[in-house]
C-alpha positions in Angstrom: -5.5 0.8 -11.0 -2.6 3.1 -10.1 -0.3 3.7 -7.2 -2.2 5.2 -4.3 -5.4 3.3 -4.9 -6.7 1.5 -1.8 -7.7 -2.2 -2.4 -10.0 -4.4 -0.4 -8.1 -7.8 -0.4 -10.3 -9.6 2.2 -11.2 -13.0 0.8 -9.5 -12.3 -2.6 -8.8 -15.7 -4.1 -5.2 -14.8 -4.9 -4.1 -12.4 -2.2 -6.0 -14.1 0.7 -5.8 -17.8 -0.3 -7.4 -19.2 2.9 -10.4 -16.8 2.8 -12.6 -19.4 1.1 -10.7 -22.6 1.8 -12.3 -25.7 3.4 -9.8 -25.7 6.2 -10.0 -21.9 6.7 -11.7 -22.2 10.1 -8.5 -23.5 11.5 -6.6 -20.5 10.0 -9.1 -18.0 11.5 -10.9 -17.7 8.1 -8.0 -15.7 6.6 -4.3 -16.0 5.9 -4.1 -12.2 6.4 -6.3 -11.1 9.3 -5.3 -7.4 8.6 -7.3 -7.6 5.4 -10.5 -7.8 7.4 -10.1 -4.2 8.8 -7.7 -2.4 6.5 -7.4 -1.4 2.8 -4.0 -2.1 1.2 -2.6 0.9 -0.7 -0.9 0.2 -4.0 2.7 1.2 -4.1 3.7 -0.2 -7.5 2.4 -2.3 -10.4 4.6 -4.4 -12.7 3.5 -6.4 -15.6 5.6 -9.6 -15.3 4.1 -11.5 -18.2 0.9 -11.4 -20.3 -0.7 -13.6 -17.7 0.7 -12.1 -14.4 0.6 -8.6 -13.0 2.5 -8.1 -9.7 1.1 -5.5 -7.3 3.3 -4.2 -4.5 1.5 -2.6 -1.5 2.8 -0.1 0.9 2.6 -2.6 3.8 5.3 -4.7 2.1 2.8 -7.3 0.8 3.2 -8.2 -2.8 1.0 -10.5 -4.9 0.7 -11.7 -8.5 -2.7 -11.5 -10.1 -3.9 -12.8 -13.5 -4.3 -10.0 -16.0 -8.1 -10.4 -16.1 -8.6 -10.5 -12.3 -10.8 -7.8 -10.7 -9.6 -6.2 -7.5 -12.0 -4.2 -5.4 -10.9 -0.6 -5.0 -12.2 1.7 -2.3 -15.2 3.5 -3.8 -14.8 6.4 -1.5 -11.3 7.4 -2.5 -11.1 10.6 -4.5 -9.4 10.6 -7.8 -7.9 13.8 -9.1 
């Protein structure tokens, strides 16, 4: 992953905690409703520790992910 990549964070267990939670119906099934319709574009990546990588997105959202966590990246984006 690199800055500029577009990620699908809908129902991601770290970025969108309520996506699969038991009480998620009360929250509208997601903590971040924008994730249902939009990709988040990576702005910066910082390795904070061996177990945590922080990803900052252009929207202002930031999230720490375990180093072995898989994020879905938009398959249609063109890499140069």
